[in-house]
ZAVEXMI-781328 format. One record per atom (N, C-alpha, C): residue in three letters; atom name; z negated, x, y negated. Coordinates in steps of 0.1 Angstrom, whole numbers, always signed. Example, Ala and Ser with C-alpha at 12.3 -4.5 7.8 and 13.67 -1.06 7.14 Angstrom:
REM ZAVEXMI-781328
+-----+----+-------+-------+-------+
:  aa : at :     Z :     X :     Y :
+-----+----+-------+-------+-------+
: ALA :  N :   -78 :  +132 :   +57 :
: ALA : CA :   -78 :  +123 :   +45 :
: ALA :  C :   -78 :  +132 :   +33 :
: SER :  N :   -71 :  +128 :   +22 :
: SER : CA :   -71 :  +137 :   +11 :
: SER :  C :   -79 :  +129 :    +0 :
+-----+----+-------+-------+-------+
***
This chain:
REM ZAVEXMI-781328
+-----+----+-------+-------+-------+
:  aa : at :     Z :     X :     Y :
+-----+----+-------+-------+-------+
: UNK :  N :   -11 :   -53 :  -130 :
: UNK : CA :   -12 :   -40 :  -125 :
: UNK :  C :    +2 :   -35 :  -121 :
: UNK :  N :    +6 :   -23 :  -126 :
: UNK : CA :   +19 :   -17 :  -122 :
: UNK :  C :   +17 :    -6 :  -113 :
: UNK :  N :   +24 :    -6 :  -101 :
: UNK : CA :   +22 :    +4 :   -91 :
: UNK :  C :   +36 :   +12 :   -90 :
: UNK :  N :   +35 :   +25 :   -94 :
: UNK : CA :   +47 :   +33 :   -94 :
: UNK :  C :   +47 :   +41 :   -80 :
: UNK :  N :   +58 :   +39 :   -73 :
: UNK : CA :   +60 :   +47 :   -61 :
: UNK :  C :   +71 :   +57 :   -65 :
: UNK :  N :   +67 :   +69 :   -65 :
: UNK : CA :   +76 :   +80 :   -71 :
: UNK :  C :   +81 :   +89 :   -59 :
: UNK :  N :   +94 :   +90 :   -59 :
: UNK : CA :  +100 :   +99 :   -49 :
: UNK :  C :   +99 :  +113 :   -55 :
: UNK :  N :   +89 :  +120 :   -51 :
: UNK : CA :   +86 :  +133 :   -57 :
: UNK :  C :   +92 :  +145 :   -50 :
: UNK :  N :   +98 :  +143 :   -39 :
: UNK : CA :  +105 :  +154 :   -32 :
: UNK :  C :  +114 :  +148 :   -21 :
: UNK :  N :  +122 :  +156 :   -14 :
: UNK : CA :  +131 :  +151 :    -4 :
: UNK :  C :  +123 :  +143 :    +7 :
: UNK :  N :  +111 :  +147 :   +11 :
: UNK : CA :  +103 :  +140 :   +21 :
: UNK :  C :   +89 :  +139 :   +16 :
: UNK :  N :   +88 :  +134 :    +3 :
: UNK : CA :   +75 :  +134 :    -3 :
: UNK :  C :   +75 :  +123 :   -13 :
: UNK :  N :   +63 :  +116 :   -15 :
: UNK : CA :   +62 :  +106 :   -26 :
: UNK :  C :   +48 :  +107 :   -32 :
: UNK :  N :   +46 :  +102 :   -43 :
: UNK : CA :   +33 :  +101 :   -50 :
: UNK :  C :   +32 :   +87 :   -56 :
: UNK :  N :   +20 :   +84 :   -61 :
: UNK : CA :   +18 :   +71 :   -67 :
: UNK :  C :   +11 :   +72 :   -80 :
: UNK :  N :   +14 :   +63 :   -89 :
: UNK : CA :    +7 :   +62 :  -102 :
: UNK :  C :    +4 :   +47 :  -104 :
: UNK :  N :    -8 :   +43 :  -108 :
: UNK : CA :   -12 :   +29 :  -109 :
: UNK :  C :   -17 :   +27 :  -123 :
: UNK :  N :   -11 :   +18 :  -131 :
: UNK : CA :   -15 :   +14 :  -144 :
: UNK :  C :   -22 :    +1 :  -143 :
: UNK :  N :   -34 :    +0 :  -149 :
: UNK : CA :   -42 :   -12 :  -149 :
: UNK :  C :   -47 :   -14 :  -163 :
: UNK :  N :   -46 :   -27 :  -168 :
: UNK : CA :   -50 :   -30 :  -181 :
: UNK :  C :   -65 :   -27 :  -183 :
: UNK :  N :   -68 :   -19 :  -194 :
: UNK : CA :   -82 :   -16 :  -197 :
: UNK :  C :   -89 :    -7 :  -188 :
: UNK :  N :   -82 :    -1 :  -179 :
: UNK : CA :   -88 :    +8 :  -169 :
: UNK :  C :   -80 :   +21 :  -169 :
: UNK :  N :   -86 :   +32 :  -164 :
: UNK : CA :   -79 :   +45 :  -164 :
: UNK :  C :   -67 :   +44 :  -154 :
: UNK :  N :   -57 :   +52 :  -156 :
: UNK : CA :   -45 :   +53 :  -147 :
: UNK :  C :   -50 :   +61 :  -135 :
: UNK :  N :   -46 :   +56 :  -124 :
: UNK : CA :   -49 :   +63 :  -111 :
: UNK :  C :   -37 :   +70 :  -105 :
: UNK :  N :   -39 :   +81 :   -98 :
: UNK : CA :   -27 :   +88 :   -92 :
: UNK :  C :   -32 :   +93 :   -78 :
: UNK :  N :   -21 :   +94 :   -70 :
: UNK : CA :   -23 :  +101 :   -57 :
: UNK :  C :   -10 :  +109 :   -55 :
: UNK :  N :   -12 :  +122 :   -54 :
: UNK : CA :    +0 :  +131 :   -52 :
: UNK :  C :    -4 :  +143 :   -44 :
: UNK :  N :    +1 :  +144 :   -32 :
: UNK : CA :   +11 :  +136 :   -25 :
: UNK :  C :    +4 :  +123 :   -19 :
: UNK :  N :   +11 :  +113 :   -17 :
: UNK : CA :    +7 :  +101 :   -10 :
: UNK :  C :   +10 :  +103 :    +5 :
: UNK :  N :    +2 :   +98 :   +14 :
: UNK : CA :    +5 :  +100 :   +28 :
: UNK :  C :   +15 :   +90 :   +34 :
: UNK :  N :   +22 :   +95 :   +44 :
: UNK : CA :   +31 :   +86 :   +52 :
: UNK :  C :   +45 :   +84 :   +45 :
: UNK :  N :   +51 :   +95 :   +41 :
: UNK : CA :   +64 :   +94 :   +35 :
: UNK :  C :   +73 :   +88 :   +46 :
: UNK :  N :   +83 :   +80 :   +42 :
: UNK : CA :   +93 :   +75 :   +51 :
: UNK :  C :  +105 :   +72 :   +43 :
: UNK :  N :  +117 :   +76 :   +48 :
: UNK : CA :  +129 :   +74 :   +40 :
: UNK :  C :  +133 :   +59 :   +38 :
: UNK :  N :  +127 :   +50 :   +46 :
: UNK : CA :  +130 :   +36 :   +45 :
: UNK :  C :  +119 :   +29 :   +37 :
: UNK :  N :  +107 :   +32 :   +40 :
: UNK : CA :   +96 :   +24 :   +34 :
: UNK :  C :   +83 :   +32 :   +35 :
: UNK :  N :   +78 :   +38 :   +25 :
: UNK : CA :   +65 :   +46 :   +26 :
: UNK :  C :   +53 :   +38 :   +30 :
: UNK :  N :   +44 :   +44 :   +37 :
: UNK : CA :   +32 :   +38 :   +42 :
: UNK :  C :   +25 :   +29 :   +32 :
: UNK :  N :   +22 :   +34 :   +20 :
: UNK : CA :   +15 :   +26 :   +10 :
: UNK :  C :   +23 :   +14 :    +5 :
: UNK :  N :   +36 :   +15 :    +5 :
: UNK : CA :   +45 :    +3 :    +1 :
: UNK :  C :   +44 :    -8 :   +12 :
: UNK :  N :   +42 :    -4 :   +24 :
: UNK : CA :   +40 :   -13 :   +35 :
: UNK :  C :   +27 :   -21 :   +32 :
: UNK :  N :   +16 :   -13 :   +29 :
: UNK : CA :    +4 :   -20 :   +26 :
: UNK :  C :    +5 :   -29 :   +14 :
: UNK :  N :   +12 :   -25 :    +4 :
: UNK : CA :   +14 :   -33 :    -8 :
: UNK :  C :   +20 :   -46 :    -5 :
: UNK :  N :   +31 :   -46 :    +3 :
: UNK : CA :   +38 :   -59 :    +6 :
: UNK :  C :   +29 :   -67 :   +15 :
: UNK :  N :   +23 :   -62 :   +25 :
: UNK : CA :   +14 :   -69 :   +35 :
: UNK :  C :    +2 :   -75 :   +28 :
: UNK :  N :    -5 :   -68 :   +20 :
: UNK : CA :   -17 :   -73 :   +13 :
: UNK :  C :   -13 :   -84 :    +3 :
: UNK :  N :    -2 :   -82 :    -4 :
: UNK : CA :    +3 :   -93 :   -13 :
: UNK :  C :    +6 :  -106 :    -6 :
: UNK :  N :   +14 :  -104 :    +5 :
: UNK : CA :   +18 :  -116 :   +13 :
: UNK :  C :    +6 :  -123 :   +19 :
: UNK :  N :    -4 :  -116 :   +24 :
: UNK : CA :   -15 :  -122 :   +30 :
: UNK :  C :   -26 :  -126 :   +20 :
: UNK :  N :   -24 :  -122 :    +8 :
: UNK : CA :   -34 :  -126 :    -3 :
: UNK :  C :   -47 :  -119 :    -1 :
: UNK :  N :   -47 :  -106 :    +4 :
: UNK : CA :   -59 :   -99 :    +7 :
: UNK :  C :   -65 :   -94 :    -6 :
: UNK :  N :   -77 :   -99 :   -10 :
: UNK : CA :   -83 :   -95 :   -23 :
: UNK :  C :   -90 :   -82 :   -22 :
: UNK :  N :   -94 :   -77 :   -10 :
: UNK : CA :  -102 :   -65 :   -10 :
: UNK :  C :   -95 :   -55 :    -1 :
: UNK :  N :   -82 :   -56 :    +1 :
: UNK : CA :   -75 :   -45 :    +8 :
: UNK :  C :   -73 :   -34 :    -2 :
: UNK :  N :   -65 :   -24 :    +0 :
: UNK : CA :   -63 :   -12 :    -8 :
: UNK :  C :   -60 :   -17 :   -23 :
: UNK :  N :   -49 :   -25 :   -24 :
: UNK : CA :   -45 :   -28 :   -38 :
: UNK :  C :   -54 :   -38 :   -45 :
: UNK :  N :   -60 :   -47 :   -37 :
: UNK : CA :   -70 :   -56 :   -43 :
: UNK :  C :   -81 :   -49 :   -49 :
: UNK :  N :   -86 :   -39 :   -41 :
: UNK : CA :   -97 :   -30 :   -46 :
: UNK :  C :   -93 :   -23 :   -59 :
: UNK :  N :   -81 :   -18 :   -59 :
: UNK : CA :   -77 :   -11 :   -71 :
: UNK :  C :   -76 :   -20 :   -83 :
: UNK :  N :   -70 :   -32 :   -81 :
: UNK : CA :   -69 :   -42 :   -92 :
: UNK :  C :   -83 :   -46 :   -97 :
: UNK :  N :   -93 :   -46 :   -88 :
: UNK : CA :  -106 :   -50 :   -92 :
: UNK :  C :  -114 :   -38 :   -99 :
: UNK :  N :  -107 :   -27 :  -101 :
: UNK : CA :  -114 :   -16 :  -107 :
: UNK :  C :  -118 :    -4 :   -99 :
: UNK :  N :  -115 :    -5 :   -86 :
: UNK : CA :  -118 :    +6 :   -77 :
: UNK :  C :  -108 :   +16 :   -75 :
: UNK :  N :  -110 :   +25 :   -66 :
: UNK : CA :  -100 :   +36 :   -63 :
: UNK :  C :   -96 :   +37 :   -49 :
: UNK :  N :  -100 :   +27 :   -41 :
: UNK : CA :   -97 :   +26 :   -26 :
: UNK :  C :  -101 :   +39 :   -19 :
: UNK :  N :  -109 :   +48 :   -25 :
: UNK : CA :  -113 :   +60 :   -19 :
: UNK :  C :  -103 :   +71 :   -18 :
: UNK :  N :   -91 :   +69 :   -23 :
: UNK : CA :   -81 :   +79 :   -22 :
: UNK :  C :   -73 :   +82 :   -34 :
: UNK :  N :   -75 :   +75 :   -45 :
: UNK : CA :   -69 :   +78 :   -58 :
: UNK :  C :   -78 :   +85 :   -67 :
: UNK :  N :   -73 :   +91 :   -77 :
: UNK : CA :   -82 :   +97 :   -87 :
: UNK :  C :   -76 :   +94 :  -101 :
: UNK :  N :   -85 :   +96 :  -111 :
: UNK : CA :   -81 :   +93 :  -125 :
: UNK :  C :   -71 :  +104 :  -129 :
: UNK :  N :   -60 :   +99 :  -136 :
: UNK : CA :   -49 :  +108 :  -140 :
: UNK :  C :   -54 :  +118 :  -151 :
: UNK :  N :   -51 :  +130 :  -149 :
: UNK : CA :   -54 :  +141 :  -159 :
: UNK :  C :   -46 :  +139 :  -171 :
: UNK :  N :   -51 :  +144 :  -182 :
: UNK : CA :   -43 :  +143 :  -195 :
: UNK :  C :   -45 :  +129 :  -201 :
: UNK :  N :   -35 :  +126 :  -208 :
: UNK : CA :   -34 :  +113 :  -215 :
: UNK :  C :   -43 :  +112 :  -227 :
: UNK :  N :   -47 :  +100 :  -231 :
: UNK : CA :   -54 :   +98 :  -244 :
: UNK :  C :   -69 :  +101 :  -242 :
: UNK :  N :   -75 :  +103 :  -230 :
: UNK : CA :   -89 :  +105 :  -228 :
: UNK :  C :   -92 :  +120 :  -230 :
: UNK :  N :  -104 :  +123 :  -236 :
: UNK : CA :  -109 :  +137 :  -237 :
: UNK :  C :  -114 :  +141 :  -223 :
: UNK :  N :  -116 :  +153 :  -222 :
: UNK : CA :  -121 :  +158 :  -209 :
: UNK :  C :  -134 :  +151 :  -205 :
: UNK :  N :  -143 :  +149 :  -215 :
: UNK : CA :  -156 :  +143 :  -212 :
: UNK :  C :  -154 :  +128 :  -208 :
: UNK :  N :  -145 :  +121 :  -216 :
: UNK : CA :  -142 :  +107 :  -213 :
: UNK :  C :  -136 :  +106 :  -199 :
: UNK :  N :  -127 :  +115 :  -196 :
: UNK : CA :  -120 :  +115 :  -183 :
: UNK :  C :  -130 :  +117 :  -171 :
: UNK :  N :  -140 :  +126 :  -173 :
: UNK : CA :  -151 :  +128 :  -163 :
: UNK :  C :  -159 :  +116 :  -161 :
: UNK :  N :  -163 :  +110 :  -173 :
: UNK : CA :  -171 :   +97 :  -172 :
: UNK :  C :  -163 :   +86 :  -165 :
: UNK :  N :  -150 :   +85 :  -168 :
: UNK : CA :  -142 :   +75 :  -162 :
: UNK :  C :  -141 :   +77 :  -147 :
: UNK :  N :  -139 :   +90 :  -143 :
: UNK : CA :  -138 :   +93 :  -129 :
: UNK :  C :  -151 :   +90 :  -122 :
: UNK :  N :  -163 :   +93 :  -128 :
: UNK : CA :  -175 :   +89 :  -121 :
: UNK :  C :  -176 :   +74 :  -119 :
: UNK :  N :  -173 :   +67 :  -130 :
: UNK : CA :  -174 :   +52 :  -129 :
: UNK :  C :  -164 :   +47 :  -118 :
: UNK :  N :  -152 :   +53 :  -118 :
: UNK : CA :  -142 :   +49 :  -108 :
: UNK :  C :  -147 :   +51 :   -94 :
: UNK :  N :  -153 :   +63 :   -91 :
: UNK : CA :  -158 :   +66 :   -78 :
: UNK :  C :  -169 :   +56 :   -74 :
: UNK :  N :  -178 :   +53 :   -83 :
: UNK : CA :  -189 :   +44 :   -80 :
: UNK :  C :  -184 :   +30 :   -78 :
: UNK :  N :  -175 :   +25 :   -86 :
: UNK : CA :  -169 :   +12 :   -84 :
: UNK :  C :  -162 :   +11 :   -71 :
: UNK :  N :  -154 :   +22 :   -68 :
: UNK : CA :  -146 :   +22 :   -56 :
: UNK :  C :  -155 :   +22 :   -43 :
: UNK :  N :  -166 :   +29 :   -44 :
: UNK : CA :  -175 :   +30 :   -32 :
: UNK :  C :  -181 :   +16 :   -30 :
: UNK :  N :  -185 :    +9 :   -41 :
: UNK : CA :  -191 :    -4 :   -40 :
: UNK :  C :  -180 :   -14 :   -34 :
: UNK :  N :  -168 :   -13 :   -38 :
: UNK : CA :  -158 :   -22 :   -33 :
: UNK :  C :  -155 :   -20 :   -19 :
: UNK :  N :  -154 :    -7 :   -15 :
: UNK : CA :  -152 :    -4 :    -1 :
: UNK :  C :  -163 :   -10 :    +8 :
: UNK :  N :  -175 :    -9 :    +4 :
: UNK : CA :  -186 :   -14 :   +12 :
: UNK :  C :  -186 :   -29 :   +13 :
: UNK :  N :  -180 :   -36 :    +3 :
: UNK : CA :  -180 :   -50 :    +3 :
: UNK :  C :  -167 :   -56 :    +8 :
: UNK :  N :  -158 :   -48 :   +13 :
: UNK : CA :  -144 :   -54 :   +16 :
: UNK :  C :  -144 :   -63 :   +27 :
: UNK :  N :  -154 :   -62 :   +36 :
: UNK : CA :  -154 :   -72 :   +47 :
: UNK :  C :  -142 :   -70 :   +56 :
: UNK :  N :  -137 :   -81 :   +62 :
: UNK : CA :  -126 :   -81 :   +71 :
: UNK :  C :  -112 :   -78 :   +65 :
: UNK :  N :  -111 :   -80 :   +52 :
: UNK : CA :   -98 :   -77 :   +45 :
: UNK :  C :   -93 :   -63 :   +47 :
: UNK :  N :  -102 :   -53 :   +46 :
: UNK : CA :   -98 :   -39 :   +47 :
: UNK :  C :   -93 :   -37 :   +61 :
: UNK :  N :  -100 :   -41 :   +71 :
: UNK : CA :   -95 :   -39 :   +85 :
: UNK :  C :   -82 :   -47 :   +87 :
: UNK :  N :   -82 :   -60 :   +82 :
: UNK : CA :   -70 :   -68 :   +85 :
: UNK :  C :   -58 :   -62 :   +78 :
: UNK :  N :   -60 :   -55 :   +66 :
: UNK : CA :   -49 :   -48 :   +59 :
: UNK :  C :   -43 :   -38 :   +68 :
: UNK :  N :   -52 :   -29 :   +75 :
: UNK : CA :   -47 :   -19 :   +83 :
: UNK :  C :   -40 :   -25 :   +96 :
: UNK :  N :   -46 :   -34 :  +102 :
: UNK : CA :   -40 :   -40 :  +114 :
: UNK :  C :   -27 :   -47 :  +111 :
: UNK :  N :   -26 :   -55 :  +101 :
: UNK : CA :   -14 :   -63 :   +98 :
: UNK :  C :    -3 :   -53 :   +93 :
: UNK :  N :    -7 :   -43 :   +85 :
: UNK : CA :    +4 :   -34 :   +81 :
: UNK :  C :   +10 :   -27 :   +93 :
: UNK :  N :    +1 :   -23 :  +103 :
: UNK : CA :    +7 :   -17 :  +115 :
: UNK :  C :   +16 :   -26 :  +122 :
: UNK :  N :   +12 :   -39 :  +124 :
: UNK : CA :   +20 :   -48 :  +132 :
: UNK :  C :   +33 :   -51 :  +125 :
: UNK :  N :   +33 :   -54 :  +112 :
: UNK : CA :   +45 :   -56 :  +105 :
: UNK :  C :   +55 :   -44 :  +105 :
: UNK :  N :   +49 :   -32 :  +103 :
: UNK : CA :   +57 :   -20 :  +103 :
: UNK :  C :   +64 :   -18 :  +116 :
: UNK :  N :   +56 :   -19 :  +127 :
: UNK : CA :   +62 :   -17 :  +140 :
: UNK :  C :   +73 :   -27 :  +143 :
: UNK :  N :   +70 :   -40 :  +140 :
: UNK : CA :   +80 :   -50 :  +143 :
: UNK :  C :   +93 :   -48 :  +135 :
: UNK :  N :   +91 :   -45 :  +122 :
: UNK : CA :  +103 :   -44 :  +113 :
: UNK :  C :  +111 :   -32 :  +118 :
: UNK :  N :  +104 :   -20 :  +120 :
: UNK : CA :  +112 :    -8 :  +124 :
: UNK :  C :  +118 :   -10 :  +138 :
: UNK :  N :  +113 :   -17 :  +147 :
: UNK : CA :  +119 :   -19 :  +160 :
: UNK :  C :  +132 :   -26 :  +159 :
: UNK :  N :  +134 :   -34 :  +148 :
: UNK : CA :  +146 :   -41 :  +146 :
: UNK :  C :  +157 :   -33 :  +138 :
: UNK :  N :  +152 :   -22 :  +132 :
: UNK : CA :  +161 :   -14 :  +124 :
: UNK :  C :  +164 :    +0 :  +129 :
: UNK :  N :  +157 :    +4 :  +139 :
: UNK : CA :  +158 :   +18 :  +144 :
: UNK :  C :  +162 :   +18 :  +159 :
: UNK :  N :  +169 :   +28 :  +164 :
: UNK : CA :  +173 :   +28 :  +178 :
: UNK :  C :  +160 :   +28 :  +187 :
: UNK :  N :  +162 :   +23 :  +199 :
: UNK : CA :  +152 :   +23 :  +209 :
: UNK :  C :  +148 :   +37 :  +213 :
: UNK :  N :  +135 :   +39 :  +214 :
: UNK : CA :  +131 :   +53 :  +219 :
: UNK :  C :  +117 :   +51 :  +226 :
: UNK :  N :  +113 :   +61 :  +233 :
: UNK : CA :  +100 :   +61 :  +240 :
: UNK :  C :   +89 :   +59 :  +230 :
: UNK :  N :   +90 :   +65 :  +218 :
: UNK : CA :   +79 :   +63 :  +208 :
: UNK :  C :   +79 :   +49 :  +203 :
: UNK :  N :   +91 :   +43 :  +201 :
: UNK : CA :   +92 :   +29 :  +196 :
: UNK :  C :   +86 :   +20 :  +206 :
: UNK :  N :   +89 :   +22 :  +219 :
: UNK : CA :   +83 :   +13 :  +230 :
: UNK :  C :   +68 :   +15 :  +230 :
: UNK :  N :   +63 :   +27 :  +229 :
: UNK : CA :   +48 :   +29 :  +229 :
: UNK :  C :   +42 :   +22 :  +217 :
: UNK :  N :   +48 :   +23 :  +205 :
: UNK : CA :   +43 :   +16 :  +193 :
: UNK :  C :   +43 :    +1 :  +196 :
: UNK :  N :   +53 :    -5 :  +202 :
: UNK : CA :   +54 :   -19 :  +204 :
: UNK :  C :   +43 :   -23 :  +214 :
: UNK :  N :   +40 :   -15 :  +224 :
: UNK : CA :   +29 :   -18 :  +233 :
: UNK :  C :   +15 :   -18 :  +226 :
: UNK :  N :   +13 :    -8 :  +217 :
: UNK : CA :    +1 :    -7 :  +209 :
: UNK :  C :    +0 :   -19 :  +200 :
: UNK :  N :   +11 :   -24 :  +194 :
: UNK : CA :   +11 :   -35 :  +186 :
: UNK :  C :    +7 :   -48 :  +193 :
: UNK :  N :   +11 :   -49 :  +206 :
: UNK : CA :    +7 :   -61 :  +214 :
: UNK :  C :    -8 :   -61 :  +216 :
: UNK :  N :   -13 :   -49 :  +219 :
: UNK : CA :   -28 :   -48 :  +220 :
: UNK :  C :   -35 :   -51 :  +207 :
: UNK :  N :   -30 :   -47 :  +196 :
: UNK : CA :   -36 :   -49 :  +183 :
: UNK :  C :   -35 :   -64 :  +180 :
: UNK :  N :   -24 :   -70 :  +183 :
: UNK : CA :   -22 :   -85 :  +180 :
: UNK :  C :   -32 :   -93 :  +188 :
: UNK :  N :   -34 :   -89 :  +201 :
: UNK : CA :   -44 :   -96 :  +209 :
: UNK :  C :   -58 :   -95 :  +204 :
: UNK :  N :   -61 :   -84 :  +196 :
: UNK : CA :   -75 :   -82 :  +191 :
: UNK :  C :   -78 :   -91 :  +179 :
: UNK :  N :   -68 :   -98 :  +173 :
: UNK : CA :   -69 :  -107 :  +162 :
: UNK :  C :   -74 :  -121 :  +166 :
: UNK :  N :   -80 :  -127 :  +157 :
: UNK : CA :   -84 :  -141 :  +159 :
: UNK :  C :   -71 :  -150 :  +159 :
: UNK :  N :   -72 :  -162 :  +164 :
: UNK : CA :   -61 :  -171 :  +164 :
: UNK :  C :   -57 :  -174 :  +149 :
: UNK :  N :   -67 :  -176 :  +140 :
: UNK : CA :   -64 :  -178 :  +126 :
: UNK :  C :   -57 :  -166 :  +120 :
: UNK :  N :   -61 :  -154 :  +123 :
: UNK : CA :   -55 :  -142 :  +117 :
: UNK :  C :   -40 :  -141 :  +122 :
: UNK :  N :   -38 :  -144 :  +135 :
: UNK : CA :   -24 :  -143 :  +141 :
: UNK :  C :   -16 :  -154 :  +134 :
: UNK :  N :   -21 :  -166 :  +132 :
: UNK : CA :   -13 :  -176 :  +125 :
: UNK :  C :   -10 :  -172 :  +111 :
: UNK :  N :   -19 :  -166 :  +104 :
: UNK : CA :   -17 :  -161 :   +90 :
: UNK :  C :    -6 :  -151 :   +89 :
: UNK :  N :    -7 :  -142 :   +99 :
: UNK : CA :    +3 :  -131 :   +99 :
: UNK :  C :   +17 :  -137 :  +103 :
: UNK :  N :   +17 :  -146 :  +112 :
: UNK : CA :   +30 :  -152 :  +116 :
: UNK :  C :   +36 :  -160 :  +104 :
: UNK :  N :   +28 :  -167 :   +96 :
: UNK : CA :   +33 :  -174 :   +85 :
: UNK :  C :   +38 :  -165 :   +74 :
: UNK :  N :   +33 :  -153 :   +73 :
: UNK : CA :   +37 :  -143 :   +63 :
: UNK :  C :   +50 :  -136 :   +67 :
: UNK :  N :   +54 :  -136 :   +79 :
: UNK : CA :   +65 :  -128 :   +85 :
: UNK :  C :   +78 :  -129 :   +76 :
: UNK :  N :   +83 :  -141 :   +73 :
: UNK : CA :   +95 :  -141 :   +66 :
: UNK :  C :   +94 :  -134 :   +52 :
: UNK :  N :   +83 :  -137 :   +45 :
: UNK : CA :   +82 :  -130 :   +32 :
: UNK :  C :   +81 :  -115 :   +33 :
: UNK :  N :   +72 :  -111 :   +43 :
: UNK : CA :   +70 :   -96 :   +45 :
: UNK :  C :   +84 :   -89 :   +48 :
: UNK :  N :   +91 :   -95 :   +58 :
: UNK : CA :  +103 :   -88 :   +62 :
: UNK :  C :  +114 :   -89 :   +51 :
: UNK :  N :  +114 :  -100 :   +44 :
: UNK : CA :  +123 :  -101 :   +32 :
: UNK :  C :  +120 :   -90 :   +22 :
: UNK :  N :  +107 :   -89 :   +19 :
: UNK : CA :  +103 :   -78 :    +9 :
: UNK :  C :  +106 :   -64 :   +14 :
: UNK :  N :  +103 :   -62 :   +27 :
: UNK : CA :  +106 :   -49 :   +33 :
: UNK :  C :  +121 :   -46 :   +31 :
: UNK :  N :  +130 :   -55 :   +34 :
: UNK : CA :  +144 :   -53 :   +33 :
: UNK :  C :  +148 :   -50 :   +18 :
: UNK :  N :  +143 :   -58 :    +9 :
: UNK : CA :  +146 :   -56 :    -5 :
: UNK :  C :  +141 :   -43 :   -11 :
: UNK :  N :  +129 :   -40 :    -7 :
: UNK : CA :  +123 :   -27 :   -13 :
: UNK :  C :  +128 :   -15 :    -6 :
: UNK :  N :  +131 :   -16 :    +7 :
: UNK : CA :  +137 :    -5 :   +14 :
: UNK :  C :  +150 :    -1 :    +8 :
: UNK :  N :  +158 :   -11 :    +5 :
: UNK : CA :  +171 :    -8 :    -1 :
: UNK :  C :  +170 :    -1 :   -14 :
: UNK :  N :  +160 :    -6 :   -22 :
: UNK : CA :  +158 :    +1 :   -35 :
: UNK :  C :  +152 :   +15 :   -34 :
: UNK :  N :  +143 :   +16 :   -24 :
: UNK : CA :  +136 :   +29 :   -21 :
: UNK :  C :  +147 :   +40 :   -17 :
: UNK :  N :  +155 :   +36 :    -8 :
: UNK : CA :  +165 :   +45 :    -2 :
: UNK :  C :  +175 :   +50 :   -13 :
: UNK :  N :  +177 :   +41 :   -23 :
: UNK : CA :  +187 :   +44 :   -34 :
: UNK :  C :  +181 :   +54 :   -44 :
: UNK :  N :  +168 :   +56 :   -44 :
: UNK : CA :  +161 :   +65 :   -54 :
: UNK :  C :  +164 :   +80 :   -51 :
: UNK :  N :  +167 :   +87 :   -62 :
: UNK : CA :  +168 :  +101 :   -61 :
: UNK :  C :  +154 :  +108 :   -64 :
: UNK :  N :  +153 :  +120 :   -60 :
: UNK : CA :  +140 :  +127 :   -63 :
: UNK :  C :  +137 :  +126 :   -78 :
: UNK :  N :  +125 :  +123 :   -81 :
: UNK : CA :  +121 :  +121 :   -95 :
: UNK :  C :  +121 :  +107 :   -99 :
: UNK :  N :  +128 :   +98 :   -92 :
: UNK : CA :  +129 :   +84 :   -95 :
: UNK :  C :  +117 :   +76 :   -90 :
: UNK :  N :  +115 :   +65 :   -96 :
: UNK : CA :  +103 :   +57 :   -93 :
: UNK :  C :  +107 :   +42 :   -91 :
: UNK :  N :  +100 :   +36 :   -82 :
: UNK : CA :  +101 :   +22 :   -79 :
: UNK :  C :   +88 :   +16 :   -84 :
: UNK :  N :   +89 :    +8 :   -95 :
: UNK : CA :   +76 :    +2 :  -101 :
: UNK :  C :   +75 :   -12 :   -97 :
: UNK :  N :   +64 :   -16 :   -91 :
: UNK : CA :   +61 :   -29 :   -86 :
: UNK :  C :   +49 :   -35 :   -93 :
: UNK :  N :   +50 :   -48 :   -95 :
: UNK : CA :   +39 :   -55 :  -102 :
: UNK :  C :   +30 :   -61 :   -91 :
: UNK :  N :   +17 :   -59 :   -92 :
: UNK : CA :    +8 :   -65 :   -82 :
: UNK :  C :    +3 :   -78 :   -88 :
: UNK :  N :    +2 :   -89 :   -80 :
: UNK : CA :    +5 :   -89 :   -66 :
: UNK :  C :   +19 :   -96 :   -63 :
: UNK :  N :   +26 :   -98 :   -73 :
: UNK : CA :   +39 :  -105 :   -71 :
: UNK :  C :   +49 :   -97 :   -63 :
: UNK :  N :   +49 :   -84 :   -65 :
: UNK : CA :   +59 :   -75 :   -58 :
: UNK :  C :   +72 :   -74 :   -65 :
: UNK :  N :   +73 :   -80 :   -77 :
: UNK : CA :   +85 :   -79 :   -85 :
: UNK :  C :   +87 :   -65 :   -89 :
: UNK :  N :  +100 :   -61 :   -88 :
: UNK : CA :  +103 :   -47 :   -93 :
: UNK :  C :  +105 :   -48 :  -108 :
: UNK :  N :   +98 :   -39 :  -115 :
: UNK : CA :   +98 :   -39 :  -130 :
: UNK :  C :  +108 :   -29 :  -135 :
+-----+----+-------+-------+-------+
***
C-alpha cells in the first residue's frame, strides 16, 4: 500500500492511498496539519512501529476506510462502479472499525504520547507544552504494563522515523508529496 502525504497548501495537507486491487482512497483536507509532521503521519509511524493491525492504516490495508477516507473520484471506474465501490468501502470500513478492539484506542493513545514527547524535545518550552506533558503522564499511567513496555521498546524507531520524515516533509513545496510504503515506512 502506498500512502501519499500531499502538501496541498501553505498550512494544509491531503492524503491519497493506493491499494492493490482496491479503489484509491482520498482525504482532502486531512486534519492536523503541522509544518514538522502532520497528524496522520504520526499515526502511520506509530502504528507501523507497534505493529497495530487494526489501527487507521491497518484497517485501510485490510480494505476499510477508517471512517474518514472516501473513494477517489474519476479514474478508470464508471460512476456506477465508483458508487458500488464506495458502498462496499463504507460497509467494510464499518465492520473493521467495530472489530478493531484495543488497537484503535492504543493507536490514538500511543500517537499522542510519542507526538508530545518528540515535540517537547524539538520545540521551545511553553505553558501549552507543559500542559501536554502533564496529560501525557496521565495517559501513560492509563496503559497496562505490557502496553507501556511495547511503547518504550518502539521509542528509538518512532523517534528516528519522526526525524527522517519530518526533514523530508519540511523540504516539500506546496503540491509536493511524500509517498510512504505501508507498513515499512520506506519513502518511495
